[in-house]
C-alpha positions as CSV (number, residue, x, y, z in Angstrom):
1,M,8.1,-0.7,-19.3
2,N,11.1,-2.9,-19.1
3,F,10.7,-6.4,-20.4
4,H,13.3,-8.6,-18.9
5,T,11.7,-12.0,-18.4
6,R,10.9,-14.3,-21.2
7,K,9.0,-17.6,-20.7
8,W,8.5,-20.4,-23.2
9,V,5.0,-21.9,-23.0
10,R,5.3,-25.6,-22.5
11,P,2.8,-28.4,-22.2
12,E,2.7,-28.3,-18.4
13,D,1.7,-24.6,-18.6
14,L,-1.6,-25.3,-20.6
15,N,-5.2,-25.4,-19.4
16,A,-7.9,-27.8,-20.6
17,N,-8.4,-25.6,-23.7
18,G,-4.8,-25.9,-24.8
19,T,-3.9,-22.3,-24.0
20,L,-1.7,-20.8,-21.3
21,F,-3.1,-21.4,-17.8
22,G,-3.8,-18.1,-16.1
23,G,-2.5,-19.5,-12.8
24,S,0.9,-20.3,-14.3
25,L,1.1,-16.8,-15.8
26,L,0.2,-15.2,-12.4
27,R,2.9,-17.3,-10.6
28,W,5.5,-16.2,-13.2
29,I,4.5,-12.5,-12.7
30,D,4.6,-12.8,-8.9
31,D,8.0,-14.5,-9.0
32,E,9.5,-11.8,-11.3
33,A,7.8,-8.9,-9.4
34,V,9.0,-10.0,-6.0
35,V,12.6,-10.2,-7.2
36,Y,12.2,-6.7,-8.8
37,A,10.9,-5.4,-5.5
38,M,13.8,-7.0,-3.6
39,I,16.3,-5.1,-5.8
40,Q,14.4,-1.8,-5.6
41,L,13.9,-1.9,-1.8
42,G,17.2,-3.6,-0.9
43,N,15.3,-6.1,1.2
44,Q,14.8,-9.9,0.8
45,R,11.8,-9.9,3.1
46,I,9.1,-8.9,0.7
47,V,5.3,-9.7,0.7
48,T,2.6,-9.1,-1.9
49,K,0.1,-6.6,-0.4
50,Y,-2.2,-5.8,-3.2
51,I,-2.9,-6.7,-6.9
52,S,-5.5,-4.7,-8.7
53,E,-7.8,-6.0,-11.5
54,I,-6.1,-8.5,-13.8
55,N,-7.1,-8.0,-17.4
56,F,-6.5,-11.0,-19.5
57,R,-6.5,-9.7,-23.1
58,S,-5.4,-12.7,-25.1
59,S,-3.7,-16.0,-24.6
60,A,-0.7,-18.0,-25.7
61,V,-0.4,-21.6,-26.9
62,Q,2.3,-24.2,-26.6
63,G,5.6,-23.0,-28.2
64,D,4.8,-19.3,-27.8
65,I,7.3,-17.1,-26.0
66,I,6.0,-14.4,-23.7
67,E,7.6,-11.4,-22.1
68,I,6.8,-10.0,-18.7
69,G,7.3,-6.3,-18.2
70,L,7.3,-4.5,-14.9
71,K,7.6,-0.8,-14.1
72,A,7.9,0.8,-10.7
73,T,5.3,3.6,-10.4
74,H,5.6,4.7,-6.8
75,F,7.6,4.3,-3.6
76,G,5.8,4.4,-0.3
77,R,7.4,4.6,3.1
78,T,7.7,0.7,3.3
79,S,6.4,-0.3,-0.1
80,I,6.8,-0.2,-3.8
81,T,4.0,0.0,-6.4
82,M,4.5,-1.3,-9.9
83,S,2.5,-2.1,-13.0
84,C,2.8,-5.1,-15.3
85,R,2.3,-5.9,-18.9
86,V,2.7,-9.3,-20.6
87,R,3.0,-9.7,-24.3
88,N,3.4,-12.6,-26.8
89,I,6.7,-12.3,-28.8
90,I,5.4,-14.6,-31.5
91,T,2.0,-12.9,-32.2
92,S,2.9,-9.4,-30.8
93,E,-0.4,-9.5,-28.9
94,P,-0.8,-8.1,-25.4
95,I,-1.7,-11.0,-23.1
96,L,-2.3,-9.4,-19.7
97,T,-2.2,-6.0,-17.9
98,I,-2.2,-5.3,-14.2
99,D,-2.2,-1.6,-13.3
100,T,-1.2,-1.9,-9.7
101,I,0.9,-4.4,-7.7
102,V,2.1,-3.4,-4.2
103,F,4.9,-5.1,-2.3
104,V,5.9,-4.3,1.3
105,G,9.3,-4.8,2.7
106,L,9.4,-6.3,6.2
107,D,11.9,-6.3,9.1
108,E,13.1,-9.5,10.8
109,F,9.9,-9.5,13.0
110,G,7.5,-9.4,10.0
111,R,6.7,-5.7,10.5
112,P,6.7,-3.1,7.6
113,K,10.2,-1.7,7.3
114,P,10.9,1.8,6.0
115,H,13.3,1.7,3.1
116,G,14.2,5.3,2.4
117,F,14.1,5.1,-1.4
118,T,12.3,7.4,-3.8
119,D,13.5,6.4,-7.2
120,V,14.1,3.4,-9.3
121,T,17.5,1.9,-9.6
122,F,18.8,0.1,-12.7
123,D,21.9,-1.1,-10.9
124,R,22.2,-4.0,-8.5
125,D,23.6,-1.8,-5.7
126,R,20.5,-2.4,-3.6
127,F,20.5,-6.1,-3.9
128,P,20.1,-7.5,-0.4
129,E,23.4,-8.4,1.2
130,G,21.8,-11.5,2.8
131,L,21.4,-13.0,-0.8
132,R,24.9,-12.3,-1.9
133,N,27.4,-15.1,-1.9
134,P,30.9,-14.1,-2.8
135,G,32.1,-17.7,-2.5
136,R,30.1,-18.8,-5.6
């Protein structure tokens, strides 16, 4: 599991109980996972197809820092499957696990697009050309 994203739990991220709102956490996971999928599939047109059971194991409070970890587990013809773990850096507690998240790469017409990859890359060589801006 690679943990790359860290989030600081702020007041706007809390629910009525004063703990991290699950919806905020799920949005952060989806944001991180779609970028990971874009890099792995070399495609900026990515959609979430499936998310398995979400297991909330503990929570976080204001001021905590959490880490989101993603791991590619399978490449399909047009898809990538990954798992997710979220942990609290402050308490070392696991916060959430998701065993299966599936993303599908699409073509310009919104149809599943074969990608031809079978393994994970740790380079940025697959980063979609359409998102590169050499003038920046």
